[in-house]
C-alpha positions as CSV (number, residue, x, y, z in Angstrom):
1,X,-9.6,-5.7,-7.3
2,X,-12.3,-3.8,-9.0
3,X,-15.6,-5.5,-9.8
4,X,-15.6,-3.8,-13.2
5,X,-14.3,-5.8,-16.1
6,X,-11.3,-4.1,-17.7
7,X,-11.8,-2.8,-21.2
8,X,-9.5,-1.5,-24.0
9,X,-9.3,1.9,-22.2
10,X,-8.5,0.6,-18.7
11,X,-5.0,1.7,-17.6
12,X,-2.6,-1.1,-16.7
13,X,0.8,-1.0,-15.1
14,X,3.5,-3.3,-13.6
15,X,2.4,-3.9,-10.0
16,X,5.9,-4.4,-8.5
17,X,4.4,-5.2,-5.1
18,X,2.5,-8.1,-6.6
19,X,5.6,-9.1,-8.4
20,X,7.7,-9.2,-5.3
21,X,5.0,-11.1,-3.3
22,X,4.3,-13.7,-6.0
23,X,7.5,-14.3,-7.9
24,X,10.5,-15.5,-5.9
25,X,12.8,-14.9,-8.8
26,X,11.7,-11.3,-9.6
27,X,15.1,-9.9,-8.9
28,X,16.9,-12.5,-11.0
29,X,14.4,-11.8,-13.8
30,X,15.0,-8.0,-13.6
31,X,18.8,-8.5,-13.6
32,X,18.4,-10.5,-16.8
33,X,17.0,-7.4,-18.5
34,X,20.1,-5.3,-17.7
35,X,22.3,-4.1,-20.5
36,X,25.9,-5.4,-20.4
37,X,27.2,-2.2,-18.8
38,X,24.8,-2.6,-15.8
39,X,25.2,-6.4,-15.6
40,X,28.9,-5.7,-15.0
41,X,28.0,-2.9,-12.5
42,X,25.6,-5.1,-10.5
43,X,27.6,-8.3,-10.8
44,X,29.3,-7.9,-7.4
45,X,26.2,-6.9,-5.5
46,X,24.4,-9.8,-3.7
47,X,21.8,-7.9,-1.7
48,X,19.1,-5.4,-2.7
49,X,20.5,-2.1,-3.7
50,X,17.8,0.6,-2.9
51,X,17.9,4.2,-4.1
52,X,15.7,7.2,-3.8
53,X,13.9,8.0,-7.1
54,X,11.9,11.2,-7.9
55,X,8.7,10.8,-9.9
56,X,9.0,13.4,-12.6
57,X,5.2,13.9,-12.8
58,X,4.4,14.2,-9.1
59,X,7.8,15.1,-7.6
60,X,7.1,12.2,-5.1
61,X,10.3,10.6,-3.8
62,X,10.1,6.8,-3.7
63,X,12.6,4.2,-2.6
64,X,13.1,1.9,-5.6
65,X,15.3,-1.1,-6.3
66,X,18.6,-0.1,-8.0
67,X,18.3,-2.7,-10.6
68,X,14.8,-1.6,-11.5
69,X,16.0,2.0,-11.7
70,X,18.9,1.1,-14.0
71,X,16.6,-0.7,-16.3
72,X,14.0,2.1,-16.4
73,X,16.5,5.0,-16.8
74,X,19.1,3.3,-19.1
75,X,18.7,-0.2,-20.3
76,X,15.1,0.0,-21.4
77,X,16.0,3.0,-23.6
78,X,18.4,0.9,-25.7
79,X,17.1,0.4,-29.3
80,X,17.0,-3.4,-29.0
81,X,15.1,-3.6,-25.7
82,X,11.8,-4.3,-27.4
83,X,11.7,-5.9,-30.8
84,X,9.2,-7.3,-33.3
85,X,10.0,-10.8,-32.2
86,X,9.6,-10.1,-28.5
87,X,6.9,-12.3,-26.9
88,X,3.6,-10.5,-26.2
89,X,3.9,-10.5,-22.4
90,X,7.6,-9.6,-22.5
91,X,6.9,-6.8,-25.0
92,X,4.2,-5.3,-22.8
93,X,6.3,-5.6,-19.6
94,X,9.3,-4.0,-21.4
95,X,7.1,-1.3,-22.8
96,X,6.0,-0.3,-19.3
97,X,9.7,-0.3,-18.3
98,X,10.6,1.9,-21.3
99,X,7.8,4.3,-20.2
100,X,8.8,4.4,-16.5
101,X,5.8,2.3,-15.7
102,X,3.3,5.1,-16.6
103,X,-0.1,3.4,-16.8
104,X,-1.3,2.6,-20.4
105,X,-4.4,1.0,-21.8
106,X,-4.5,-1.9,-24.3
107,X,-5.2,0.7,-27.0
108,X,-2.0,2.7,-26.0
109,X,0.0,-0.5,-25.9
110,X,-1.3,-1.6,-29.3
111,X,-0.1,1.7,-30.9
112,X,3.3,1.3,-29.4
113,X,3.7,-2.4,-30.2
114,X,1.9,-2.7,-33.4
115,X,-0.2,-5.5,-32.1
116,X,-4.0,-5.8,-31.7
117,X,-5.5,-4.1,-28.7
118,X,-8.0,-7.0,-28.2
119,X,-5.2,-9.6,-28.0
120,X,-3.3,-7.4,-25.5
121,X,-6.5,-7.0,-23.4
122,X,-7.3,-10.7,-23.4
123,X,-3.7,-11.5,-22.4
124,X,-3.7,-8.9,-19.5
125,X,-7.2,-9.9,-18.2
126,X,-7.0,-13.6,-18.3
127,X,-7.1,-15.8,-15.2
128,X,-3.4,-15.7,-14.7
129,X,-1.4,-12.5,-13.9
130,X,1.7,-12.3,-16.0
131,X,4.8,-10.5,-14.7
132,X,2.6,-8.3,-12.4
133,X,0.8,-6.7,-15.3
134,X,-2.4,-5.6,-13.7
135,X,-5.1,-2.9,-14.0
136,X,-4.3,0.3,-12.2
137,X,-6.1,0.4,-8.8
């Protein structure tokens, strides 16, 4: 971790490594975000389904979880994925998924979610890490 305190311009992202190390049910949680079409497609799979994914910005090939990829390339793009009544942490988490986990600041998130940047920043920089939402290292 950086010794600098994050501010409203600090970029955040979902740290999937943190998520996998600290949340035993991360895969169950992600499956719960799948649209019906992908819930049906992944229903029979019991083990991790890994695929190669190409980062559009860097052309870097990464191995990613198939469920994570389905969410980011299809399910998160559905109109009802993030709504007005979505809880703050869930709305931020889902917004990163919608945007392929491209780092965003509290100011960027505030514009997308229509919520105050200072509230988002306080939520993301508190003592507890929610859903792997952390400053970009």
